[in-house]
N, C-alpha and C positions, 0 to 999 in steps of 0.2 A: 815091731812085728817081725817074726822070724822068717827066713827064706822059705821054709816049708809052708808056712801059712800063705805067703804070696803065691807060691806055686799051686797050692790047692785051689786058691781063688781063681787063678787063670784056668785051671782044669775045669772047675765048675762052670765058669763062663762059657768055655768052649762046648761043654755038654749041653748047656741051655741055649746055645747059639746066641748069646748076648754079647754084642760088640762093646769094646771099651770106648769111652767117650760119652756120646749122647745115648743113654740107655736107661731103662728101668731095671733095677736089680742091683747086684753087687758091682761096684765100679770103684776104680782107684782115683777117678776125677772128682772134683768138688761139685756141689750143687750149682755154684755160680757158673762153672764151665758148661754144665748141662743146659742151663738156661740160655747161655750165649749161643750154644749150638742150635737150640730150638728156634731162637729168634733169627738166626742166620738162615735156617731153612725156610721160615715164614717169609722173610724178606725176599729170598730168591724166588719163591712161588709168586709173591705179589708182583715182583718185577716182570716175571714171565707173563702174567695176566695183563699188566700194563702194556707190555710190548705187543701182545696180541690185539688189544683194544686199539692201540695206535695204528697197527698194520691194517686192520679191517676198517677202522675209521677213515684212514687215508684212502683206502681202496673205495669205500662208499662215496667219499667226497669226489674222487676222480670220476667214477662211473656216473654219479648223480649230477655233477656240476659241469663236467667237461666232455664226456663221451656223448655227443649230441647228434651225430650224423652217421648214416650208414655208408656214406660216400668214402671209399678208401683213400681219396685224395685229401680228405679233411683230417688234420692232426687230431688224434684221439684225446690228448691231454698235453699240458705244458711240460710234463715229465717224459714224454715220448719223443723220439727223433722225428723231425718233419719229413714227409715224403718228398721225392724229387720234384714233383709237379704239384706242390701243396696248394690246396684251395682253402682260402680263409672265409669263414662264414660271416655274413653281414651282422651288424649289431641287432637288426630286427629279427633275424633268424635265431640268434642266440637268445635274445630276450623272450621270444614267443615259445621256444622249446623249454627253457627253464621255467617260464610261467606255467606251462602245462604240467610240468613235473611237480612244482610246488602246489598247484591246484589238486592234482591227484593225491599227493601226500597228505594234504590238509583234509580232504573229504574222507579219505580212508581212516585217518586218525579220529575224526569226529564220528565216523560210522562205528568204529570200535567202541567209543564211549557210549553210543546209542545201544549197541549190542549188550554192553555191560548193564545198562538200565533195564533192558528186557530180561536178562538172566537173573538179575537181583530183584525182580518184581516191582520196580518203581514206575511202571507204565500202566496206564489204565487200559482196559480191554477195548474201549471205544477208539482209543488212539491207535492200537494195533490194527483194528479193522479198517480204520480210516486210511492208514498207511498202505494196507493191502489193496484197497480200492484205488487209491491214487497210483500205486505202482502198476496195477493192471491196466489202468487208463493209459499210462505212459507207454507200456509195452504194446498195447493195441495201436497207439499213435505211431510207433515205429514200424510194427509188422504190417498192419493193415493200411497204414498211411504212407510213410516214407518208402517202405519196401514194395508192397504189392501194387499200390496205386501209382505213386510217382516214379519209382525206379523202373518198374516193369510194365506199367499200363495194363495190368491183368484185368482191370475193370475200370469203369468210369464213375465219377461221383459228382453230384450237384454241388453248387456253391456252399450251402449250409454244412454239408457233410465234409467238404474240404476244409472249411474253417475249423470245425470240431477236431478233425484229425490233425490239423496243423497245431492247434493248441495242445492236444494230447501229446504230440511228438515233442513239443517244446519242454514239457514237464520232465522228459527223460534226460535233458541236457546231454544230447549225443550229437552235437553240431547241428547247424541249420539243415532244413530239408534240402536246400540246394547243394550244400557240401556233402551231405549224406548220400544223395542220389549220384552225384558225380563220382565219388569214391566207390560206390557199390557197382555202378555200371562198369567201371574199370576193373573191379574185382571179377566180374563175370567174363569180361573180354580176355583177361589175362590171368585166369585162376591159377594160384599157387606158382606164379613165376615172380621174378624180381619186380615186374610192373604191377603186381598185385599189392595193394597197400598193406594187407595182412597175410603175407605168404606163409602158409602153414608148414612149408618145407623148412622153414627156419626154426621150427620148434614150437612147443606149446606156449611158452611165456611170450615170445615175440608175437605170435598170431593172436594171442589173447589180449594182451595189453601193451606189450613192448612197442608195437608199431605206433601207438599214440604218444609215446614218450620220446620219440626220436625224429630227426629230420628224415624224410622218406628216401628210398633208394633212387639213384639217378635214373634208373629205368622207369620208375613211376613218374618222375618229374618230366621225362621226355614224352610220356604218353598222356598225361592228365589233360593237356589242352586239346587233345584230339577227340575227347568225348563230346558227343552232340548234346548240348544242353538248351537248345533253342525252345524245346517244349516247356522247360522249366522257366525260362525267361519270359515266356508268353503267359504264364499262369501268375496272375497278380497276387494270389494267396501265398504262393511260394516266395515271391519277391518281397511281399509285405513282411512275412516272417523273417526273411533274410536280413532286411534292413533293421528290424526292431528286435533281433534275436536276443541280444544281451539283456536288455531290460525285461523283456518278456520272460526269459528263462529265470531271471532273478526273482521276479514276482511269483510266477506260477510254480516254480520248483522249490523255492526256499521260504518266501514270505508267507504265502497262503497256507501251505502245509504246517507252518509253525503257528500262525495266528488262529486258524479254525479250531484245533483241539483246545487251545487255551480259552478262546472266546465262548465256544458252545458247551463244553462239558468240564471246564475248569482244570484242564491239564496244566502241569507246571510248564512254564514257557520254555525252559531249557530242555526239559525232557521231550516236549513236543518237537522242538527243532532237531534234536539229536536222533530221534526215532523216525518221525514221519517225514522229515526233510532229508537229513544226511544218510541215515541207514537205508531208508527206502530207495534213495537215488542210487547209492552204491550197489545195492542188491540187483536192481533192474539193469544197471550198467553192465554188471558182470554176467547177467543172464543173456543179454544181447551179445556180449563178447564170446560167450560159449559157442555161438554159431560159427564164429571165425576159427575157433580153436578145436574144441571137443568134437563138433560136428564135421570137422575135416580130418579127424584122426581115428575115432572109435565108433564102430557101428557097421551095419551091413550095407551092401551096395546092390540092391535088387534090380536097378535100372541101368546102371553103367559102372562096371567094375574098373574102368580105365581112368577114373578120376578120383581125387581124394575125398570129396564130400560123401557123407554117409547118412543113413537113417538113424537118428538118435532119439529115443523116446524121452529120456530125461531132459534133453535140451528142448524138445517140443513142449514139454510141460512147463519148463521155466520161461519160455518165450511166447506163450500163447499160440503155439503152432508152427514155429519156424525151424524146427529141428529135423523135419523130413527133407534133409538137404540133398541127398542123392537124387531124389525125384525133382527137387527144385532146380538143380543145375542141369538136369536133363530136359525139363520142360519149364523154363523160368516164367512163361507167360500164363500159367494156370493160376487163377485167383485163389484156389484152395491151398496152394503151396504143397499139396500132398495128393496122393491118389485116393485114399480112403476119407470119407466124410465122417470124421469122428470129432464131434464138437467138444468132447471132454478134453482132448489133447490139441484142440485147434480153436481156441476162443475167438481168434481173429476172423476165421471163416464164419463163425456164428454171428459175429458183429456185422460183417458184410451182408450176410444173408438176411439178417433182420432189417437192415436199412434198405435192402432190395425190395422188401415187401411194401414199403411206402414210396418206392421210386427214387430214393436218394442215391442208391447204388444200382448201376445198370451196365449192360454189355459185359456180363461176367463170363470170362473166357476160361474154358477148360479143355482137357484132352480126351478124345474118345477112348473107351476102354480097350478096344481092339488094337489101337495104335500103341497104347502103353504096353499091352501084352507082347506085341511084336518086338518092341524095343527091348523089353526085358529078356525075351528069348534070345535076342541077338547079342546084346552087350552086358546083360546082368550077370550077377554072380550065382544065380540059381536059387536065391532065398525067397523070391517072391512067390506067394501062394498061387498055384495055378487055378485058372478060372475056366468056365465052360467054353470060352472062345479060343482056348489054347490050341485045340486041334486044327481049327480053321486058320488060325494065325500062323501056326508052324509051317503050313504049306506055302504061305506067302513070305516067309522070313527072308529067303534069299533075294526076292525081288524088292524088298522094302529098302528104300533109300535111307541113308543115315541122317537122322535129324541133327541139325547144327547144334553143337554144345556150347560154343563160345559166343553166344548172343546174350544180350542183357534183357531182352523182353520184346513185347509186341511192337514197340516203336523202332526197334533196331532194323536198319535198312538191310542188314545181312540175314535177317530171318527169312528162310526159304518160303517162296509163295505156296508151296505144298502145305507147309505148316499152317499158313493162314487159311487155306481152303478147307482143311480138315478140322479146324478148331470148332468146338461147340460153344455157342454164345447164348447165354441165358439172359432173360430180362432185357432183350435187345430193344434199343430205342431207335425208332425209325426217323 
């Protein structure tokens, strides 16, 4: 080939912006060299992907398996330098925390499989309806039972209703009533501080589910034993459920929801378990967790603008009525958990009211409208709809004393006597 031909090829390559070597078009290199260059680029990209997988895999391993505590004295992982006053977790603490993480990982993986069954149409309609009913029962067990009855004593219940609510609450697999009440009372006493088990100031993920995957903050551990639980220890239904919680939860939340659809309408056993047991339980679990996260971050504050809890309609729908959180933290002893009596977004109140008709629920405590109005005028963000008593309430706003916010309910000894005196109590049992 003449020099002129070589020069013209180089000129054409330059005009077409085709590089020499690995290229499509006119090239002076052989096809074998072109292939070797392509393979080299592929190997480089694969090695890069492998390095990323190794990096994030190691990071996931460290976070999931070693970062177990919020205590700064605890070494975060074997790869990090130990603090000067290092605190070593006990084998029991390490085991229990890792066990919780493996449990949450397993139920979410199985729930995803159940969701796939639903999306692909492999589930019978009766199974979906059954899962919805069971999920609603467990939500009512948490909201009307562990929350309003046992945590706040917003009303009283006879023995049959307490047993029903205890069984419903067990279906949700959200710890025993005793542990649930203890943590929730601490949440109200130290809302959104380090002593709060699910402090929303630490971010959405932590307040939603991260708190359940780690050892608690030292501030929580220093306060948890100060919570008065004598009323729970005196209730044999609570202590009976506490002692038998593990087998009861296994049977009520996993065995029965699996067997019933298979036995009654011929649902596939695996599908029944993945949908009505695993998927149902995870959805109700996250519904409750939204109270700790979303209802402390997004929404209006018509009753007290100085606290994080908000009024969140979507959370109220998902939890059978426990998303009216700004009101609840302002008046935690109101059995309705909200100002407005809207059964559509408060099924737990409907449940309580229905049982009050037969005398199983009684001493239903609520807040007079004029007191709510005065409090909203004084500390609210102005979003509450004004009522007819606003004019009279406004005149008394300056004289109105501040209702205690950091009390956990009617049985709290720090609840002002004034609040007890002004409370309206329906279906009172003499």
